[in-house]
N, C-alpha and C positions, 0 to 999 in steps of 0.2 A: 612808907617811913624811911628815908635814905639811913644807910649807915655809912655814917663819914668814916669812921675807920678803914673799911673794905674800898671803899670810893676813893679814899685818899690815896691808898697802898695803890688802886688801880693807875692811877694818875700817876704817882713816883715810878710807877714799871714802863709807863709812855715815856718819861724823860729819860730815865734808865738809860733806853734802848738807844744808844748813838751811834747806831750801824747807818751808813751812808747820811751820817751829818754831821754839821760841823760843831763845836764845841755848846755854842750857844741853841738852845731848844725854846721853839715858839709854838704852843698845842690851844687850840680855840676849841673853846667848850659850848657848841648851842643847845639848851637846856633847854628847849621848847615845853617840854614836859612839867618843867620846873620841879623835879627831882631834889634839886637846892633849897628850893623857898623854905619857909620857915627856920630860918637858924643853921639850914646846912652846910653852906658855903663859908659860914662864920667859922665852925669846928674845923673845918677841912682847912683854912686859910695856915691856921698856927702849923700845921703838920708840916705842910708844903713852905712856909717861911723857914722852920729850921733846916730844909733842903737847899734854902738858897732859893726858892721859888716865890716871885712875884705874884699875888694874883690882881688880875685887872676886872673891873666892871666893864662890860660895853652895855652903853643903854644907845643912845644917838649920838655921841661922843667920837665921830670917828675921824675929826681931823685931830682931834688932841691926844687918842690912839694911836694914832699912825705915828704923829710926833714924839709920843713917847717910846715907840720900839723903835724907830729909824734913826733921832738924832739924839735923844733924852736920855737913854739905856739902853746904850748898843751892846751892850755885853752881858744885858740880866735875864735871865730866864722867866720868861712870862706864862701865867697860864691865863688866857683871855676868857674871860663866862661872858655869857650873853642870856637870860631867861625867855630867849627868841627864839624861833627856828630862824636856819640859815638862809637869807635873801636870796633872790637867784640872782647868777652872774653876774645880769648886766644891772642889776642895783645892788651889788656887795662892792663898797669903798673901800676894803680893804682887801679884795681879791688878790691883787700883786703880793701882799705879806702872808695870804693863807697857801699860793703856789709851791710856796718853799719852806710852810708849816704843818703840822701836823693836828688831828683831829682828835678829840677824846668824845664819846660815848656814853652815855649814862641814861637811854631812853628805850621803852619798852623794847623799840627793834634791834637794840644793839647786842643783844642774847640771842635774836635769829639770826643777826648776821656774824657772832662768834659762833654758834653752833654749824652752822652750815659753811664756811671760809667765806661768806661774802665779802670782796674787799672792795674799796672806793662807796662812793654816796651814789651811784647814779639810782640805785633802787629801793633809795631812802624813801622816799614819796609811797612807790608802790607797796614797799613794806609796811610803811604806817596806812596806807587806805585797806592793806586785808591784813591788818595783825592778826585776827581776830580767830584767821585759820590754823594758826598755831599755836593758839590754846589748848587744843585735843590733842592728847599722845595716839588714839585711834586713828589722826588724820596724819600725824608729824610720822609718824613710824614709816608709813606704806609710802610717801612724800618722798622721804630720805631715802626708799632704794630706786626712785627717778633720777633724783636731782641731779643736776652735772653744774659743776661750778662756771662751764660757760655761757650759763644761760642766762636770757635780758628777758625780759618783762614778758613777751608775749609766751616763751617758753614758762616763766613760771606759771605763769594761768594754764596754761595747756596741762602742767602737772597736778596744781590745782584741780582741776576738772577732772583729770583721769583719777586722782584718789574720790570724790565725790561720787562720779558715774559709776568706780568698780571697772574700769577699762585695764586692762592688760599691757598696754602699751601708750607711749606720748604719740597718738595720732589721732588728732579730730575729728577724723571719721568713724574711728571705732568710739571716740567718745559719745559722739554725737547716736551711732547706734546703740550703745548701750542706753544711752540718756532715754531714748524712744524706749526702748524696751519697756522702761519702768511705765511709763503712761504718754502719749501724746496729751494728752492734757494737764496744764500745770499744778491745778489743784489738788489733783491727785498721785503728783509725782515727787516721791520724798526726795529724788537727789536734785528737782529743780528747787524745793523747797531750802535746801541747804546752799545753791548756790544763790538763791535771794539775797538769804541772811547774812551769808558772806560777802555779799556788795558784788560780784558776779556776774552778773544780771549783761549789762551793756558790754562785759569783758567778752561774753559765750556771742554772743550777738556780731560783733567787731570779725569773731572768728569766722563764724558763717558768712558772713560779706567776703573776708579772704579767702577763706577756704571754697566757698561753695557758690561766689557773688550771689548772695539772698541779702536783697535790699528792701525791705519793707517800713513803712513808717510807724506801723504798729504790729510788732513780730511777736510769732507764738510759734511754740512747737507745731502745732498742727499745719500751720501756711508754712514753718521750712518744709513739713514732710509731701506737703502736694508739691511745691515749688520741685522739690526733687522727681517727683514724679513726672509732673508735666514737661519739665525740663528733659527727662527723660527720652518720653512720648515726640517731644520735638525734632529730637536728634534723629531717630529712630522711624519718623514715618516721615507723610506729607500732610499730613493735617496743619492747616493754618493755627487753630489753636487762640484766633484773635482774642476771644472772651477773656484767653486767662494770660495773656502776652506780658500784663505785673509779673506773672509767677514765675517765667524763663531766667532762669537763671544764667549769668553772664559765662561761669564757670562749669562747663558742661562738662569735660571731662573727668573733673571731681567728682562730680553729682555721679556720673556713668559707673567709675569705679565704685561708687559709695554702695547705689543701688544694686550691683550684679554681687557686691561680696555679699552685701545679706541678703539679697533674694538665695543664692548660693551655699548659704550658711546651714549648717546640716541639722542644727540645734533653733538657730533664732529662725529663720526662715519663714516658721509657721507664725510668729510674730507678723513680718513683712505680711504675708498672706491675708494675713487680721486687719491690719490695719489698712491695707488696700481696699478691703470690700466694704469698708464701715468707709473710708474715704469717698470711694466710688459712691455710694448709695447715699451719701449725705445729702439729705433733701436741701439744705442751706447753701450747700456749694453749688446745687444743680449740673453737678458732672457728668450723672448718667445722662443726664436728656441730649444734653451738648455731645458728647460723646458720641453716642451711637448717629446722631442726626449727622456729624461730622464723616463719620466712619460709612455712612448708609450711600455715602456721596462718593467716594475712592475705592477703588479696587483691593482686593488682599494683599497683591503684591506693593503699596505703597504704604503696608502697615505689619511688614513680614516680621519684621525685627524687633515690634512692640513688645514689652512683656511687661510692663507696669502693673496691667490691670488684666483681669480674664477676657474682659470683654471682647478683646484682640482675636481669642481664640473662637470665642461663642459668633464672631462674625465669618470667621475663616468657616468652619461649622455649615453656619448658613448658608454661607456662599456655595457651598460644596453642594450640600442638600438642595438648595431650589434649582441651581447649574443642574443637576442631575435629575431633578425630575420635570425640568425643561427639557429636557434631552441635548443638553447643549454637550457636546462628546469630546471637551478638552480634555480627555482621560490624563494627559500625562502633567499637563499643568495642575490641577488638582493632585496629584500624587507628589509634584514637586513642593505643593505648598505644605503637604504633612511633612514630607522630612524634612521641611526648613524649621517646621514647631518641634520637633523631636529633640532639639538642642535646646528649647525656651522652656522658662520658669514654670507655665501654668500647664506646660503637656503633661506630667502625672495626673492631673486633676481630672484630662479629658481621652486621657491615653484609650479607654476603651472605644469609647466615640470616635476617637480616627481611625484606630484600628479597624473598625466593622466599615467607615468609612472606606475604608483603605482597598478593603477586598471588596467591598460593593463596585466601586471603578475598579476594580481588576475581573471582574463578574463581567461587567458592561465591555468591559475592552475586549475580554475573553468574546463575549458575545456577537463582537465586530464581525470577526473571519469565522464566526462559529460554521457557518453554512458550508465556504470552501471548504474548511477543512474534511468536513464530514461525507460531501461528496467526493472526495480522494481515497474514503473506503469502499473499495469495489469488492471486498470480499470478508468473512469473519476474522480472518488469520490477520489480513493488514487493519481489521478493526481492532482488533486487540493491540498492534503493536503502536497504533497509532493513541489506541487508552493509554498504553502504559509509557509515552511520548509525554503528550498533553493533553488531550481530553480531562484526565483525569482532573484539572484543575476545576472544571466546571465545581465538582462535589467541594473537592478542596476550599473553595474560595464561599463557598454558599454555606459549610462547617466553620469557619473559621469566622464568616460572617457573624453569624447567629453564637457562635462563644463570646466574642466578645458585646455581642447586644444583648445579650441577657448578664454579662456581669456587671451591665453600667447601670446606674438607679437615676439616668437621667432621660431614658430611651422616646422619650415623648421627640424631641426632635428628631429621632431616626424614625420615627412611624409611618413617616409616607415612603422612606427608602427602606424598611421593611418591607413596604408591599409589593414596591417595584423589585426586590428581588426576589419577593415567594413568585411572583408573576412570570420573570425574566426566564428563573431556575425549572420550575417545575411547567409552566405553560410554553413556553418556549424552546430553552433548552434540551430539557427530559423529553420534552414529549418529540423532538425532532429526532436526537440523538436516539431514544427507543424505538420510535418508528424508521429507522435507519436501520438499527440493529435486527430488528425483526425480521422487515424486509430481507436481509443478508442470511438471516436465520434457515428462511423457510430455502432461498435460492440455496445453500451452502449445504447444511446438515441432512441428513437424511430421516430415515424412518430411528436411529439410535443414533441417543445422545453422544456426539465426538465428535472434535473440531481437529480437524487434519492438521498434523506439522504441530502441535501444539501439545506440552506435557500437562497430564492427566493427575487429577488431584490422588485418586487411585492409586497411583505406581508413586507416589512420594517420596515412600520409603527405601524402593528400590533407586530414584535414583539420585536421592541426596543423601541420605544416611549409611545405607550399604557399601555405597560407593566410597564414601570415607573412612569407613572401619575397616574394609576390606583391602586398605593400602599396606597398612602395617599392623602391628599389633599392640599399637601406642598410641594413635591418634584420638584422644576423644570430642565427644560431640553434646551437644545439648539443641533440643529442640521444645523451641517454646508456643506454644497453641494457642494464639489469642482469641476466645469466642469471638465473631463477629467484625476481628480487625479488618476493615476493609482495604483494598491498593492504595488509594490517596491517602489512610491513615498512613500506612508503613511506607511513604515517602518522605513524611515528616519525622517519623521515627528514624527513619535512613540521615535525614539533614541532622537530626541533631545530635546522632549518634556519630557520624562525622567529623562534627565541629566539636565535641566535644571530650573525646574517648581516643586512646589509643589503638588502629586498628584498618582495615581494609573493609569494602563491604560491596557486596554486588544482590541489585534487586531485582529478581527474574518475577516470570509469574506461571501460575499454572492456568488451566480450568477447572473448576470445580467441579464433583458430582452434583448429578440433577437428581430428587430435588433438593435444593441450596439450602439445608438445614441442619442442625447441630446434631442429629443421629448419624448421620448418613456422614454427615463432614468428618465426623471425629474418625468415624471406623474405617474411613479413606484412606489419614492418615498413620493409620497402623500399620505396622508390619503383615503381610499376609500373603496368601497365594490366592484366598478367594473371597469376595464377601458372601453371605446368603444373609438371608428376609426369612426368619419364621415368627409367625406371630405377633408380627411389629417390632422387634426386634433384633438388630442387625449383628450379626456373629464373624468373626475372623475364622476362618480354618474350623468350626465349630465352636470357638470360644466368644461368649458375650462383649460384646464392644462397650456395654452402658456401665461408665462408674470407673472411679481409680483404680479399685484392686482388681477389676476384673481386665483391666489394661494392661496394668505391671503384669500380669499374666502373658499376653503376648506381647509385650514386650521382652519380656524376662526369656521367654520362650528362645524368642531369636537371637537375641543376646541376652547372656544370661549376667555379666557384666553391667547391668542397666540399674535404672531406679526410675520411679513413675510417681511425681508427686506433683501438687498442686502449688500455686503461685504465693500463698502463704503460708505453705510448710518450707520453702527456701525464703523467702524476706526474714521471717522470724530467727533464724539464726545467722548467730555470728562469724563471720569469718573463720575465726578459728575453730567452731564447732562444725562449718560445713565441712573444711578442710579432712577434717577427723572421720565424720562422717561418710564422706563422697570418696575416700581415698584412693580407691582401688575402683570406680566407677568410669564405665566407658562412654555411656549411652544414657542422657537425661531425656526424657521426657515429660514437661511442665506445663500444666493444664492453669492456663490465666482466661479468669470470665467477670471481664468488669462491663464491655459496652454492651452485649448482648444480657445481661442480667436486668442493666440499666433501662434498657430499650424494650424490652419486651416485657414489660409491665405498664398498662394504661397510664396509672398513677404516675411512674416516674419517668416516660420514654422521652418527654420533652428535656429531660438534662442528658440525654443521652451523649451532645456534643460537648456538652462540661464533662462529664466523664470520659471519654473519647482524650481528653487532655489528662488525666488522670491512669487510665490504661498506658499510654505511650511512657510515660513516668516512672511508671511500676516494671515495665518490659527494662526502661532504661536500666531501672537498678538491680533486676534481675542479671542482666548481661554486665552491668560491674562488676557486682558479687561472684560471678561465674570466672570473669576474667582476671581480672585485679587478683585475686585471690587463688591466682596459677592452677584452679582448678581443671580447666579446657581453654583451650585456644581458638575452637570452632563452636557457634550457635548458630543457628536458623530458627527463624522467628518467622511463623506461617498463622495460616486460619482455616478454622473450618469453612467459613461462609463470611461473608460481606453483607451490606445491607442497604435499604432506601431509607430513606427521611426524607420527608417535606412537613414544615411545621405548620401549615392550615390545615385544616379538617378536608377531608374527601367529600364530595359533593355525592349523593349516591349513582349519577352515571358512572365512578369509576369502580362501580363493585358488581359484580358476576356474580346471578346465584347459583346456587348449588345443587338446586335440584333436579338438572338434569340427568345428573349421573344417579346411579341407583346404591345407595347407601348402604345395603347389605355388601357390596362389591368393595368400598372403601376401605383401602386400608388406614393410610393417614393422613389428614388432610389441615392444610393452614390457609392461612388468607392469599398465601400468593403460590398454593399450590395444590394439587390433590394428586394423589399416588392409589391406585385402583388395578383392579384386574380390567376391568371394563375396557371396550375399544371402541368408541364412537367418535365421532365427529364434534367438537363443541365451539361458535361461534367465538372470537376473539381470544381463542387460548392456540398453544403450542403444545404438541403432543409427539411425546417419545416413548419408544420402547428402551427399557434402562436393563433388559436382562445381559447385557453385555456387563453392565457394571456389577448388575448384584445377582447371583443364583436364589432360584426360588420355583416352588411346583410349579407356579403357572405363570403364563406373561406378564411384564408389569407394565404399568403405563402410566408415566406423570405428566400431568395437564397444567401448565402453566401458563398466565394469563398474558395477553403481551403487553409489550410498553410496562407501565408502571399501575398495570389496572390490580382490584382485589376480588378475589371470591367473602362475598358475603357471608360471614360466620360472627359467632356469638363470643363474648369474650375477646378480651387482649385489648390491643392498640391498632388502629390506623395506621399512626404516620408513619415508627419504626418496624419493617417487616423484611422476610427475605426469605425463600425455597425457590423464585424463580429464576432465572436467567436473566435478569440485566447484567450489565456489566458491573454495575458497583457490588451486585450480590455472587454473580459468577468466574470473576477475574480473582482468581487468589493472588495474594503477596505471598511471594520467597523470600525473604530476605536475610543473605549471607553473610555472616560477618567476623573476622579473621582478627583473632589478637596479635598485634603485633609489638615489638619492641620500639621505643624510638630510635631506638639505633637501625633496626630492620626497615625504619621506614626511611630513613636517612638514604641508605643503601639505596632504597629503589626510589629515589628520589622526589620522593613523598614530603613536602611541608606541610606543618602542622603548627598548630596554634593561632596567632592570630595575623592579619595582614600587614605589611610595614605602610610607612610614611617618611617621604623627605621633605623636606622644606625647598624651594625649587627658585627663590627670589636671586636674579640676576645679580645684585650688589645684597650688601651688609652694613648699609649705610642708612640711618632715620634721620627726615630731615623735615619732617611736621609729626603735629600730634598726635596725627590720626597717621596710622601708616598700614598697610598689605601684608599680609604672607599667604604665600601662594604655596598651597600641599599637595603634594601628589601620594594619589595613593598606590602603594607600588606594583602589590597584587589585585587579582579581583577575590572577592569574597568567593570560596569554593567550598567543597566536601570537607577540609581541611581546614581551611583557612577563615577564622570566624570575625565577622569584622571590632573596630577597634575602635573606642569612644575615649578620645584626650579631654583633658585642660590643655588648654595653651594660651601660655603669658610672658611677657618680660620682664627679668628679673635681677637684681643690682648682685648677686653676687654665682659664680660658678656651680656653688656647692648651695648651704639653705639661702641664708637673704630674705631677703622681704621683694613684693611682687611690687612693679613699679610701674604699672598699666592694667588696666582691666583683663580678668580672666573670660575667656568665652570658651565654650565646649562644643567641639565637633564629633562629628559620627561620620567612618569612613567605613563604609559599607554596601558602596558599589560592587557591581559583579560585570562589567562591563568587559570587554577581551580589549578596547579601545581605550589606551591611558591617559588622551582627550578628556573621558567620561569620566575620569576617578579622580579630577583636579577640582579643589576647591581654595578659594580665596576667603580670608579670616582678616576683619578688621581689628585691630586692636589700638586702644586710645592712653596715651601718656598722662602719666600725673600730673601735678605741677610741679612737684620738685624735683624733678629729671635734669640732672647737668649733663652740657657737652663732655661725655666719655664710653668707654666701653659697657654696656649690658650684654644680660645673656637670654637668649631666648629658648624656652623649656615647653615641651610637650610632655604632659602626664598622665599615666596612664588614668583611668576614673575607675579603673576596677580595686576593688578593695583590698583583691584577693593576689593582685599581682604583685611577684619578688621584687622586679626592677620598676621601679615607679616611671624612671626617665625612657621615654621611648627611644630619643634621640640623643645623642650628647649635645650637652646646651651650646649652643652656637651664638658665639658673639657679635651683636650688631654694633655697630659706632651712633652714640646720635648725638648728630651737628645739627643743631637747632640758630638761626640765624636770630630770627625773632621770636621769643615765643610769647605766642596768647593764644586764647581760645577761639579764633577763626580760624587757623592753619587747617589748612586741608589739600 
């Protein structure tokens, strides 16, 4: 119902606003909603006449109206009223008069225009069509936050869609992502129901065509999602996709930016994964069968950059597996494929498979030059030096393979690789290594167990602890003895410490006591003048070496300001508690038992590689607690013995009969040794007199099987063993760690942190939608310099701003000395709204703990596109 008084006053206000006009005023009122019908105009007319304003009704009387205004009454104020809508300009006979006149509105959109300050009439038809949007305060209020008076029709639609989808920005790509998150099925998507109800469906598909190049006669959200996936595949592979050519969008740049932004989103990325799998497996689309066939006909290098579906990772994994099983030795190519996939979206889903394959490949590569390397070892001391240098890698690769193999729940694909790794390691590498080692032992080592020119385990305290303590009366030292931490494990510990802690490291070795088992190994590491064996118990200068309390007595006897404790006791203390408790302590003996306690039990021996990881982490924690709390600066990590492990059960041929020995003269025995007073010759064993190591009433003989044979005995497992003299058992690591403050490291010229990177593009000008960025990793990855993972993109501001290109993740982890081998090229794609002006290339550290996110200062790049289209290259 029209409020005549209020409407009349609004009209009078228009007439009274004379600024910019002559004395005479003409106002047109196109009342298409007929708000003044049913006598409304008749009520208004007298009020206007009192103010010398004549009301003239406009029907089809255009000539009469024109004559009235321009000839008959040239000084009269007119309100020209029509109960119809305003005609289009080409059909408006009074357009010339309207151009110097004004308009009055009393339609349902007039309040909207007034509320948002919308000037002119360009948007009238659009607002009329979508006026329902403004009927809800819940929609109007958020719309108001985004609205800009400069908006035209497309921007208004984007504003509507932003509100309906819950997007945070007026960006169609973000709108589509938020819409997809609700559902790809229109009938299940509440936001889409609102879009349809508010008559925005056609507008949405027009924008999809404008921003993505998506054109379909019967568009759906699922088709849009599929088209973006397939456009990405077409862009990043050489697959022809002929069957789906109608789904390849023309705006591939925008599709690429959209898909990468969604895939990498920390929260919404899981929805992408779900939708991607559902789309791939949709039986109606038949996409799975088609893509698998297309992939079979190409090489992995043709689709290394594809990320839309996990089928590409599966195909690469299968290709590597088949190649290794067919003895194709292109190891560097396989490793490069894995490296390339590390920065791709689906890598975390297959991380353990890829890592297991990586170590399997490295083990195969190691085996290629193995026999030549082995032949270069002419004596026992030379063999030990070579084991320290690189022969240990076979044990490291074998362990790391199984660590990742056991963590993956899709290991069927690796079943044949596991068989090859097992066969290669045990029947080739270990067999040949231990055979050669046994020959050298027979040649170089006499009747007593002693390796010339090598540090001995029973001299550990004098060589490494006493020498440090005697330098002055201030230095402190901690000895961490990690049961069964063999040499290759200590190498990994050293690498981690170098990359994550402040300090310098030196890794050395010593030859372990024989038999290489816990009781003798632990005794050898304690301070002593002599070791004795009585009733199968080892004594250090008459004190039992078994148990922490007895070991504490021995250490305290050598150095009163000492403490002996377990790793659990140390790790349970806070920094403050540790400082208070150990304030005046100079020597720490800390006992840690994770590897041996796991491997020695048949029920858990197959978990030993998993627990080796735990052991490394715990030793790392202990070192950090001791040094960062400033308790001390010097730490030594060592072990009582190492171990041999093989995953598959041993055949009976690998077992030696114990019956040859007089059981009454056996002092101690395990699967890898027999300690006895009996002096006999036994096939397939080494025999050594060990009275040079241990005092006893009678001569002591240690018998150890050659290679990795075991004595046949009841109890315990056969896979994890120690006690013999294989390099893995007897070469004991001594890792010396010295904590240094950053300033000290800098004075010594030791760089710490992450490797650096620089952009080496000769020019800073971008002339096509796709452009390359050349990166140089300025330092090699080393003991102290960790790999760097960065996200690279072009931004519209030197400071915060918005990305104007897609974003790529790059891992800089090369360890080559050659700079040319540390170069990488990254291809970025510009968005469609980029203008010809200056933008900024940013490399952002992907580490969430990094304080300075910008790895380098933003680099200005000048965009100069002569003709922007989606076919630039």
